[in-house]
C-alpha positions as CSV (number, residue, x, y, z in Angstrom):
1,M,16.5,-14.3,3.9
2,R,14.9,-13.3,7.2
3,H,11.2,-12.9,7.9
4,W,10.7,-10.1,10.4
5,T,7.5,-9.7,12.5
6,C,8.4,-7.7,15.6
7,Y,11.4,-6.2,17.3
8,G,12.6,-5.6,20.8
9,L,15.6,-4.6,22.8
10,Q,17.9,-6.8,20.8
11,V,17.4,-4.9,17.6
12,L,17.9,-1.6,19.4
13,M,21.2,-2.9,20.8
14,V,22.3,-3.9,17.3
15,A,21.5,-0.4,16.0
16,A,23.4,1.2,18.9
17,L,26.5,-0.9,18.3
18,F,26.7,-0.8,14.6
19,G,24.8,2.3,13.6
20,V,22.3,2.8,10.8
21,P,23.4,1.0,7.6
22,N,24.4,3.5,4.8
23,F,22.9,2.4,1.5
24,A,23.5,4.3,-1.8
25,S,20.6,6.5,-2.9
26,A,18.6,5.6,-5.9
27,A,17.2,8.2,-8.3
28,P,13.5,8.9,-7.7
29,P,10.9,8.2,-8.7
30,P,11.6,4.5,-8.9
31,S,9.4,2.4,-11.2
32,W,9.4,-0.5,-8.6
33,A,7.5,1.7,-6.1
34,Y,4.9,3.2,-8.4
35,P,2.0,1.1,-9.9
36,L,2.6,1.3,-13.6
37,V,0.8,-1.0,-16.1
38,D,3.1,-3.0,-18.4
39,P,1.5,-2.7,-21.9
40,S,3.2,-5.9,-22.9
41,V,1.2,-7.9,-20.4
42,P,-2.3,-8.7,-21.8
43,P,-5.3,-8.9,-19.6
44,P,-6.8,-12.3,-18.7
45,V,-9.1,-13.8,-21.4
46,D,-12.7,-14.6,-20.4
47,D,-13.4,-18.2,-21.5
48,G,-16.8,-18.1,-20.0
49,K,-15.9,-20.4,-17.1
50,P,-16.7,-19.3,-13.5
51,L,-13.6,-18.8,-11.3
52,T,-13.5,-19.8,-7.7
53,T,-11.1,-19.4,-4.7
54,P,-10.8,-22.1,-1.9
55,D,-12.0,-19.8,0.9
56,S,-15.2,-18.7,-0.8
57,K,-18.5,-20.1,-2.0
58,Q,-18.8,-17.3,-4.6
59,S,-17.7,-17.5,-8.3
60,F,-17.0,-14.8,-10.9
61,R,-16.0,-14.6,-14.5
62,V,-13.0,-12.8,-15.8
63,T,-15.2,-10.0,-17.2
64,E,-16.5,-9.3,-13.7
65,L,-13.1,-9.3,-12.2
66,L,-12.0,-6.6,-14.8
67,D,-15.1,-4.4,-14.4
68,Q,-14.1,-1.2,-12.6
69,F,-17.7,-0.6,-11.8
70,H,-18.1,-3.9,-9.9
71,A,-16.5,-4.7,-6.6
72,V,-15.9,-8.5,-6.6
73,D,-17.1,-9.7,-3.2
74,W,-15.7,-13.1,-2.3
75,Y,-16.6,-12.9,1.3
76,P,-19.9,-10.9,1.9
77,E,-20.2,-12.6,5.3
78,E,-17.1,-10.8,6.5
79,H,-18.2,-7.2,6.3
80,P,-21.4,-5.1,6.4
81,K,-23.4,-4.5,3.2
82,M,-21.5,-2.4,0.8
83,P,-22.8,1.1,0.0
84,V,-23.4,1.9,-3.7
85,A,-20.2,3.9,-4.0
86,V,-18.2,0.9,-2.8
87,A,-20.1,-1.8,-4.7
88,T,-20.6,-0.2,-8.1
89,G,-20.0,3.5,-8.2
90,H,-21.6,5.4,-11.1
91,Q,-20.5,5.4,-14.7
92,P,-18.6,7.0,-16.4
93,D,-16.1,8.3,-13.9
94,Q,-17.0,7.2,-10.4
95,R,-15.4,3.8,-10.2
96,A,-16.5,1.3,-7.5
97,C,-14.3,2.0,-4.4
98,G,-14.2,-1.7,-3.8
99,Y,-12.8,-2.5,-7.2
100,C,-9.3,-1.0,-6.4
101,H,-9.4,-1.1,-2.6
102,L,-11.3,-4.4,-2.5
103,S,-14.8,-5.0,-1.1
104,D,-13.6,-5.1,2.5
105,G,-11.1,-2.2,2.1
106,Q,-8.0,-4.4,2.7
107,G,-6.3,-3.0,-0.4
108,R,-3.2,-4.1,-2.3
109,P,0.3,-2.7,-2.9
110,E,-1.0,-0.6,-5.8
111,N,-3.4,1.4,-3.5
112,A,-4.3,2.2,0.1
113,S,-5.6,-0.2,2.6
114,L,-8.7,1.8,3.7
115,A,-9.9,-0.7,6.4
116,G,-9.3,0.6,9.8
117,L,-8.6,4.2,8.8
118,S,-10.8,6.9,10.4
119,A,-13.7,8.1,8.3
120,D,-12.6,11.7,8.6
121,Y,-9.1,10.8,7.3
122,I,-10.6,8.9,4.3
123,I,-12.9,11.8,3.5
124,Q,-10.0,14.3,3.7
125,Q,-7.8,12.4,1.3
126,V,-10.6,12.2,-1.3
127,E,-11.1,15.9,-0.9
128,D,-7.4,16.5,-1.3
129,Y,-7.5,14.6,-4.6
130,K,-10.5,16.6,-5.7
131,S,-8.9,19.9,-4.9
132,G,-5.6,19.1,-6.6
133,E,-3.6,19.1,-3.5
134,R,-2.8,15.4,-3.5
135,R,-1.0,14.2,-6.6
136,S,1.4,11.5,-7.5
137,L,5.1,11.9,-8.4
138,R,4.3,9.6,-11.2
139,A,1.3,11.0,-13.0
140,D,1.2,8.0,-15.2
141,A,0.4,5.6,-12.3
142,S,-3.0,4.2,-13.3
143,P,-4.5,3.9,-9.8
144,H,-3.8,7.6,-9.3
145,A,-5.6,8.6,-12.5
146,R,-8.6,6.5,-11.4
147,M,-8.7,8.3,-8.0
148,L,-8.6,11.7,-9.6
149,A,-11.6,10.9,-11.7
150,T,-13.5,9.3,-8.9
151,S,-12.8,12.1,-6.4
152,K,-14.4,14.6,-8.7
153,A,-17.5,12.4,-9.5
154,I,-18.4,11.1,-6.0
155,S,-21.1,13.0,-4.1
156,E,-20.6,14.2,-0.6
157,S,-23.2,11.8,0.8
158,E,-21.8,8.8,-1.0
159,L,-18.3,9.6,0.2
160,T,-19.5,9.9,3.8
161,Q,-21.1,6.5,3.5
162,A,-18.1,4.8,1.9
163,A,-15.7,6.3,4.5
164,A,-17.9,5.1,7.4
165,Y,-18.1,1.7,5.8
166,F,-14.3,1.2,5.4
167,A,-13.6,2.7,8.9
168,A,-15.8,0.1,10.5
169,I,-13.8,-2.8,9.1
170,P,-10.7,-4.0,11.0
171,F,-7.5,-4.1,9.0
172,K,-6.0,-7.5,8.5
173,Q,-2.3,-8.1,8.2
174,R,-1.6,-9.5,4.8
175,F,1.9,-8.1,4.2
176,K,5.1,-9.6,5.5
177,V,8.7,-8.4,5.2
178,V,11.7,-10.4,4.2
179,E,15.2,-9.1,4.2
180,A,17.3,-10.4,1.3
181,D,20.2,-9.7,-1.1
182,T,18.9,-12.1,-3.8
183,I,15.2,-12.6,-4.4
184,P,13.0,-14.6,-6.8
185,K,12.9,-12.9,-10.2
186,S,9.8,-10.8,-10.4
187,E,7.5,-9.3,-13.1
188,I,4.3,-7.4,-13.5
189,M,1.7,-10.2,-13.8
190,T,-1.6,-8.4,-14.0
191,G,-2.4,-4.7,-14.1
192,S,0.3,-3.2,-11.9
193,I,0.6,-6.1,-9.4
194,W,4.0,-7.8,-9.1
195,G,4.5,-11.6,-8.9
196,K,7.3,-14.1,-9.0
197,A,8.3,-14.7,-12.6
198,E,6.7,-17.8,-14.1
199,A,10.0,-18.7,-15.7
200,G,11.6,-18.8,-12.3
201,G,15.1,-17.6,-11.6
202,T,16.6,-15.1,-9.2
203,E,17.8,-11.5,-9.3
204,E,19.7,-9.1,-7.1
205,L,17.4,-6.9,-5.0
206,G,19.7,-3.9,-4.8
207,H,18.3,-0.7,-3.3
208,R,14.7,-1.5,-3.9
209,I,11.6,-2.9,-2.2
210,I,10.0,-5.6,-4.4
211,E,6.5,-6.5,-3.1
212,V,5.0,-9.5,-4.7
213,T,1.8,-11.5,-4.4
214,D,2.4,-14.9,-2.7
215,E,-0.1,-16.6,-5.0
216,R,-0.5,-15.4,-8.6
217,S,-4.1,-16.8,-8.6
218,S,-5.2,-14.7,-5.6
219,A,-4.0,-11.5,-7.3
220,L,-5.8,-12.3,-10.5
221,L,-9.0,-13.1,-8.6
222,R,-8.7,-9.8,-6.5
223,D,-9.0,-12.0,-3.4
224,S,-8.7,-10.0,-0.2
225,H,-7.4,-13.1,1.6
226,G,-4.3,-13.0,-0.6
227,Q,-0.9,-12.5,1.0
228,F,2.0,-10.3,-0.1
229,T,5.8,-10.4,0.6
230,A,7.9,-7.3,0.6
231,Y,11.6,-8.1,-0.1
232,V,13.8,-5.4,1.4
233,P,17.6,-4.9,1.6
234,Y,19.4,-6.4,4.6
235,G,19.7,-3.8,7.4
236,S,16.8,-1.7,6.1
237,I,14.5,-2.6,9.0
238,V,17.1,-1.6,11.7
239,R,17.7,1.6,9.7
240,G,14.0,2.3,9.7
241,L,13.6,1.5,13.4
242,V,16.4,3.9,14.4
243,L,14.9,6.7,12.3
244,A,11.4,6.1,13.4
245,T,12.1,5.9,17.1
246,T,15.0,8.4,17.6
247,G,14.9,10.6,14.5
248,G,18.4,9.3,13.5
249,A,20.6,12.1,15.0
250,N,18.1,14.9,13.9
251,K,17.8,13.6,10.4
252,T,14.0,13.3,10.9
253,L,11.4,13.2,13.7
254,P,10.2,10.2,15.7
255,C,7.1,8.8,14.0
256,G,5.3,7.7,17.1
257,S,4.5,11.3,18.2
258,C,1.8,11.4,15.4
259,H,1.3,7.8,14.3
260,G,1.1,6.4,17.9
261,V,2.7,3.6,19.8
262,G,3.9,0.9,17.5
263,L,2.7,3.1,14.6
264,K,-0.8,1.8,15.2
265,G,-2.4,5.2,14.6
266,G,-2.7,8.5,16.4
267,G,-5.8,10.0,14.9
268,N,-6.4,11.9,11.7
269,A,-3.0,13.6,11.8
270,G,-1.2,10.2,12.1
271,P,-3.0,7.2,10.4
272,P,-2.0,3.7,11.3
273,L,1.1,2.4,9.4
274,A,1.9,-0.9,11.1
275,G,1.6,-3.9,8.9
276,R,0.6,-2.1,5.8
277,S,2.1,-2.2,2.3
278,A,5.8,-1.2,2.2
279,T,5.7,0.1,-1.4
280,Y,2.6,2.1,-0.7
281,M,4.4,3.8,2.2
282,V,7.5,4.5,0.0
283,R,5.3,6.3,-2.5
284,Q,3.7,8.5,0.1
285,L,7.0,9.6,1.6
286,M,8.4,10.3,-1.8
287,D,5.3,12.2,-2.9
288,M,5.4,14.3,0.3
289,K,9.1,15.0,-0.1
290,A,8.5,16.2,-3.6
291,G,5.6,18.3,-2.6
292,T,3.1,16.5,-4.9
293,R,1.2,15.2,-1.9
294,A,0.0,18.2,0.0
295,G,-3.4,18.9,1.7
296,A,-4.5,18.7,5.3
297,N,-1.7,17.9,7.8
298,S,0.9,17.7,5.1
299,G,2.8,20.5,6.8
300,L,3.4,18.2,9.7
301,M,5.3,15.8,7.4
302,K,7.6,18.4,5.7
303,P,10.3,18.4,8.4
304,V,9.9,14.6,8.6
305,V,10.8,13.9,5.0
306,A,13.0,16.9,4.1
307,N,16.3,15.2,4.8
308,L,15.5,11.7,4.0
309,D,17.3,9.9,1.1
310,D,15.8,7.0,-0.8
311,D,17.3,4.4,1.5
312,D,16.0,6.2,4.6
313,I,12.6,6.0,3.0
314,I,13.0,2.3,2.2
315,G,14.1,1.7,5.8
316,L,11.1,3.5,7.3
317,A,8.6,1.7,5.0
318,A,10.3,-1.7,5.7
319,Y,10.2,-1.1,9.5
320,A,6.6,0.1,9.5
321,A,5.4,-2.8,7.3
322,S,7.1,-5.3,9.6
323,L,5.2,-4.3,12.7
324,P,2.0,-6.0,13.9
325,P,-1.0,-3.8,13.3
326,K,-2.7,-4.8,16.6
């Protein structure tokens, strides 16, 4: 296995000498990329005992952790006061934004990291959900269903407040990328979050990205300090680098023209990608290619994704996730 954090001239030389690896294409939409709940995995049981995490003075019960109208806030000292839309939302359909995206907007592989995105961009995405222009290739992905309901229920003023709140919080890198052929065996451990299998063992990665929580307890606690590892196929980062920086012999367009230097963001047309969840980025590229994610600025992405195969998408997501966000 190799842990990649940044790349320089050496990687470009490797790409120039050996070309972009050619992986076999997998049939979309892959279940590993889309957050699907495993009905055979029961939710945690509330035994009445308060749960804690080492970095926080707070404590919560399991019932609070599972309440979609309550954003568990382990670190209130690390962010401004949450607006109502972020903290609780309004029943029955407007879930607390901080429930899924976490109280400080850092997010998890099953949803977007909102921290550090521009307020205008966040507002536009919610409006695209509401209008029907933004949809998922997997309609049965549970976070997608929650977003559809929330987008229709949230008021304009609350959306503006929530967007400004998340935009003001810096994004923290919590996702690392490891290239591998064989990885720890994985399983859905809670909701649609993947973790290393409790029974242990290994499995072949194949043509996938498997993104797992590093600590099962942090995922169960919805702890925004929790870290994730994205296992990606060998050669996928070089493949993504070549595509992102050169277009790969006219297969796509260089990403930096919209997403900025180092993919750190180029405004509303090109949100920051560096250091964010690899599987989240895979979903967005697949949804855009399929046409289910449309809306503002989506036209700019059509020539970018039109000729990409699944392994190109894996490469681009692996490369972007491997970059430092600052």
